[in-house]
Structures are given as C-alpha cells and as structure tokens.
Phi, psi and omega in degrees: 000351176294337177296326178296317179295321178297320180294318178296317180292325179295317178297321179294320181295319180297317181297314182293319181294320180294318179297317178294324180292318178297318178296319180294324178295321176298320178292323179297318178295319179297327179280328183285330183297310177297326178294322178295321180293327185269319190235355176107184188289321183300309179297322180297321179296316179296318179296316181296317180296318181296315180293320179295321178295317179296320179294321178296317179298316179295320179295323179292317179294324178290324181290335181296338181291337185269074180258193182294326178296322176297318179298320179296317179294323178295320178296320178296325182284333185261341183230120180285334183291347178277349170056038176055033184236015182295333181296343177296336180291339180268349183277160177290124185296328181289337182270359182273149175282177181298314181294322179293321178295320178296318178295324178297318179296320179297317180295318179296321179294320179292324177291327178289320180288327181227089183300148179289152178277200181279114180259007182294141176297153180290153177299136178277067184297326181297314180292320181296312181295321179297316180298315181285332175294318176297322178296318179296319179295319180295319179295316179298320178296316181295324180282324185277330183285129183291142178259147179158174180280135181289140178275144181294145181291146179289149180297142182291138179265128180298134181224142179268002182288150180286147179295152181294142180294146181288136182289151178291155180297140176237142177278111184258339181206140180216138175225139179233119179257129182247122177244095180296161177301151184298328184291340181286335183075011180269132181287154177291145181229155177234132183224157176271353180275145177260355174251110186221173170239141183210150177296151177298135182093002180287153174265126181252129180237120177260139172230111187238143177234135182242157175217115353286175182288131178277166177285329179203155180210156182201167172255113182268116181276163185290338181272007178098346179280167184224148172245109185288138176269139180257140181281125176256206180295307181224015183209167175253133185233154175202158179210152178202171179254132183274114178251331180208163179300145185211160171244142180211161179226137177280119185240125178240142179293131183089005180289134184287317182225146180284139176279176182283164178282139174254152186236136173237117180267125177272118181269114182286157177282119181289149178286153179297155178241127183240131178235151178264124177264315180226127004279165182286332180251152181287334182240127178240120177264128182218127178221101357280167179293151181289161177288335180225124178253103184284139177227143178213133182230152173238136180229139180227150177206149185289332182240012175107152182244158171288144187293333183255141179227162181253130174262112182267118182244126181237130175250127178267138181231128180096186181209170179065226180279350186252051180264131175242152183235140179240122185262140175223148182230133174232144181261127178245151177246131185276162178234144177116194179293152185293339177272346180215103182249153177239133181240125180240147178205158176224117185254141173259111183303331181293335178294336181260002178074033181293130179242171180297138181084007182246165180241149173239115185249132182234137175220148178253132178245119181242161179227144176268184185265015182298139181236140007272346184246107180289154177270143185245138177221146179238150178277171172293155182279138171246137190239131170252117186244131172260106188297160176294158176293126179298146181289131179258141177086001178278099185237156173063221184292329180296320178295322179294320182289325184284346180291335183256000184280330182299152181289124184244011175260163172295145176277162180296322179296322179293324177297320178296316180297316180293324178293319178296320178295322179294321178296320180292330182268004185300320179298333182271354184253149173285167182297319181292317180295320179296316180294323180294317180292322177295321178295322178297321176295324177297322177295318177297322177296322179296315179298321179292323177297317178295327180297315179280336180292340180295337180280352174253006179079021179285151178280148178285140181282332181197139176077185181284158184284135180290155180288161176295157183238175181280355180294323180234095182297153188267353180195167175279163184293332186282353182283351180136170183292325183265010177089009179228152174285156182287340181246035184276359176092000181267154176271107184274000179283139180286154177287174180291119182295341182287336181234068179287150177269127180066058183300130181090350181270117181302324178296321178293322178298316180295320181293326183279322189240337182279344174063068177261160173287117188266003179242094180295335179294334183257015182289115177243051188285327188241159176286162185303320181295317179294321178297323179292322177296318179295324177295324176296321177298321179294323178296320178293324177295324177302311181294320178297316178298320181302311183286328177293320179291340178265015178060041177231068182295332180295322178285337181279338185299315180301319179292321179295321179293319178293325176297321178296320178297318179294321179297321177298321178294322179293319181294331181269357182281159176284134181257140176229162177246119181257165180289142179286130180235165180281169180282133178242104181269149178292148180293150181275132178275104184291338183287344183261000184273138176054039180275338180076011181277137183239025179294136177085358179263121182285141178292150181241053179289139180294147179292142182295142179294146180285140179273152182302327182287344181285335184256112181295329180293315180295321179296317179293322179297318178291321179295323178292327181286340181284342176089347180274180178293144180263130182295147178297325179298325179294316179294322177297320180295321178293319180293320176295321179295320180296325178292328181272341183233053182296332182290335181276347181257130181297316181224090182300324181293324177296323178293319178295319179295322179293321177295318180294321178297323178288327177296318182291317182232087182297337181270005182285114181289319180296324179295322179295318181293320179297314180294322180294322177295320178294322179292324178297320179292330182267355185287140178288135180291141182292151178291148179290126180257180179273127181289135180295144180286144179294141183280344181087007177075202182295321180295317179295321179298316180295323180295317179293323178295321178295321179295318181291326179280346179092355181286331181293334180288332179277000000 
C-alpha cells in the first residue's frame, strides 16, 4: 500500500510544481518587459531567464514537501476510519510489532475497500492570475510608453503665482493581519478588507499607506478611544488585541472628510458540548447491579478539547432528610480528533460500596483549550439505581393502603441542594431558563409547605389534601397498631369493598381503608410548643417560596435553611395524642363592618403616560419620519441611550454605525430608513390604556342629550 501513498504524493508534487512554474513565468515576463523598454532585448532575455530559473527552483523546493509522509498525514486528517495509523504503511514491516502489524493490515484493507480520493492541492489560480495580470500590465506599459532620449527640461520661468495647495491625505492601501490565539489552531491571515471577523483574543496588525503622507494618523474607535498609528519606512502601522466587537475609522491629520466606520466582529469561543451515548436512558434500574456498568460520552468543541476529562461519580446513602453523598473522581482519556473526543469507562458498583436502595450517579466534566481560562462543561447525569427490597406480607387492604403512604414530595434538604446548584449554574443559563427552574423550585416549596401545613389544620390551596407522611407520625406506638386508641370514637370497620368511593384514586383508598383524620381544622396532633415550631417552619417556607417564584434563589436560601432547622426540631420532639375538640373561631367585631374607612390603604392611581419627548428613541423615530433634517442633539441622545441600554438593542454597533452614516450624509434616504428600522425594533412598546366606551351611534347621542336636558326624566 506504500505505492498508493507514492502515487498520491507524486500527483500533489506535479500540481504544486506546475502552479509555481506558471506563476514564476508570469513574474519573469513582468520583469523582462521594463528591461526591454530600458535596455533592449539582450538585457530583457537575461532578466527573464534569471527570474524563470529562480521561480523554477522555488517551485521544485516547494513540491518536495509533498512526499509520502505528507500523503499519510493528509489521509489521517481526512478519514477517521484510518485511526491516525496510515504512517505504518511506510514503515519496515519486519521492524513492526504484532499489534502494529495487525493495525497495518487493517489500514491496508480499508484503503483497498475504499480507495482515497484526490488529495492534490487546489490550483493557486489567484497567484497565477495575479502574476500574469502584472505581466500584461508591464508589457502594455513597455509597448505604449515612447522610447527615446529624454529632452532636457526647459528653464523655469519665474512666476509670482502662489504654489498650489497640498492635497489632503488619502488612504491608498490597507492591509489587516489577523493572528488568532494559539489554542484555536487557526493560521494567521492577511486581508485587504478592513471589515472582518476574528476570534476573541486575536492580535490585529494594521499596515496603512497614505498619499501624501500625513503628519499623524490614528484609528478612532466608536467608544471615543484611539489607537495611534506609528510611522514606518513607507507605511503607518498599529496593533491591538481584540476583546469585543468594535467600530473604528481611519483618521489622518489634514483629512478633508471623514471616512466611513469599519466593523470588526469578535467571535467568542463556544463552550464544549457533552452528550451521553451509553446508556441510552438516564435512569437504569438493576437488581442486583451488574459487575460492570458501561459508560460512553461524546464531547465536541469548536477549537479543541483537552485530552483528559474527569468522571464525577456520586453515591447517595440514606433517604428522606438524612441523605448523604460520597464523591469520587476518575480521570478518563479521550480518543479521536481534538475537536470531537470520545470517552469510555466501565464502573464496578461494588468498588463504590453501592448498597440496596442507593443510587450511583455519573457525570463527565470536560475542558476546552481556551487560554488562559478554559471553559468547563458537564454532561447530563446518568443514574444506576439498586431498588429497595419489596415489602413482603403486604396483602389485601393493608397493601393497598401502604402504597400511598411513602413521602412523594421533595424534601426540604433537596430543595436547598437544588437551589445551590441553580445558583452555581446561573452564568451558563439564559434569563428565561433560570427563571423557569427557580419557579419550578418555588412550586416544590409550596407543595412541601402544604404537606406540613396539614398538621396545623391549614386549608389546601388547590386540589385534594395530600395524605399524611412518615415525616410526622400521627400517634405513639402505645396507642395501638394502627396509630389510634381503641376507644377514640372512630369507626374502624372497613367500608363495603363492593362500593368504594373514588375507585382507582389512591387518596380515596387511603380515606376509605387507611383511616386518616379527615378534619384538619380539628387536628390536635402535636403539643403547643411543637406546633409553634412547625408554624415557624411554615413561615420560613412562605418566604423561601416567595423568592424562588421571583427568580431569586440566593435570597431564598437563608429561609429554606431555617425551615429545615425547624423541621428537624419538630421531628425530634415528643409527640402526644390529645382529645379531638371542635373549632373555636374568634367572635366577629360588628362595629368594624361596612364602616367605609380606608385608613392604611395605599392609593392605586395609574402611572402618568409617558410623553413623546421623554423617550429619545421615540423622538428620533418621529423626526426621521418627517423627512426633514434631524438635529444633532437628537442623534447624540439616541447614541447615549444605546450605550446605557445595550441589552434592549439587538445589535448596538449596527445602531451606532447607522447614526454615524446619517451624520456624514444627512440627505441619504437609505441611511434614514435603516436607522428608523433599528429604532423601531428598540422602541419600548406603549402601555396598555383603557379603551374608549362606544357612544352608541346617533341613537345614543340623542338619548344622552335628552338626559342632560331633563326631558328623559319626564
């Protein structure tokens, strides 16, 4: 198979040598034409031969780089199935080990089954055309320019006229060199355009030439800062580091008119993306767990990933409020291209001490090559769960009742853990996603508050009341097997099974056969001190829910932690069973009813509508629509507003560029329309007002007139 590599390299060398030779011949003709015009055919022939020989030598030296090793590297870069092992085809087969020989056979078989395509470099048409275009211009100049001995200049005639004024500097040539950061792997480029895109952190080098030469020059940025240009041998140069998108203008001293703004867009480095390949589902139930739990992840990044990643393994121990977590870290090494790596692992659950009723959670953490601070991304969690031991002996009605008794709400400790995780992930989430997740935690906090509120006789806010849980037992053990005394006045006989209430409803089954206290107003489950502690916990839950629903998890954490402390005190308190009593409501104060007093009630007057002059965006939009000249103060106010409200504008730099274009050419109709469209997108929507009542037409008008005149009353 080394013959295949030789054939590929031979074709590439021929292509590169031919392209370099064609370009060199054009340059040779371009050099020979002026020599022929100045010194004749002999000198022109020598110049042309010398330049052609030099071009041939350079083309030959460049073509030598495209050897068999180059072909092997190109095949590895273009085909993943060769697994970066094509170079084995060039090695001595006797010097290879067993594994290397086996890999060599696999690569040879794959190349035979799927022959490589054309790996020759593309024709350098740009260089070839440029060389021959220069040659054509040089030949035309040599033929058109008259030949002969120059005549001596006539003596200057004294004149009293004033010298012609010097022309303002003009930008005649510009080059911009972009050097991306080293970690991106992108080669440096040079362009004649001044509007470009570049990765964040790139070094920008300007090389500008003016005619005539100005006394000073600079790059004026849109934010008012300047990058001074330094005078070189025949050009002005400057350099800076690109941190964010910017607008700039080339400004030279003595320039008659300002040029347009140029834009450089800073392309940010995207964060890595991690996907789970194996297992296909996030939750795996295994009883018993396997000896080997296979895991496979895929990670991608636009500029490459670090070869090593961390596999975070967490084992949960316990249940309810008494859950503990044990963290483990393993280092994995990826396979594949640096922009797309695959990480595989096989975990033995017994190595982590997994027991029945516990979970093993795995996540992969990868880092990209951004310098100096790499970006970190984590995959979704995959869970291996060893289920609890099924209950034995739960038969008949007892089994039906016990199915709905376990606690099925989030615990207070879990809400705290999720809130802390949400705060840590806030920089990676959008505002809408962050608010949605915080609101979901607020809903869980509300459900947990209602769950504990049933022990204080609170009314349910919506839906049926949840069943009691094991967090707060309903009686002492000595009161009987089912948690009630035998003489408590309840009918312990089960209802007729043939006519159940709410068939299929777990709450109905519990109410019919589980024998719960159905009057939360009369619940005297706890002693007064314990009830007061529980009431304090509910107050803290109220505040925690309030801040979570307002997307403020950081403010909700102190209240959630205090609620957890109160719940722990309630769980550790002594429980007693008191006699059931009736509801005692406070008497109604008849003197305060229908009094019409409004002391302490804040007025709810509507906010005054905003005037058109208060909003600079609206004022500028209206001025642009009138067709007349727009005042400079109006444009300045809009530009200041855009600087202070960048989040409300989709593209602040486009708005600044549109304002600058209108300043330069106030009569430009297209510039006015572009700026007006951008202002319309950034304009604040008007507040909803009260719709006017219908007048009722002619009949309604006559009716109102009769009422006002007094005839309608008669």
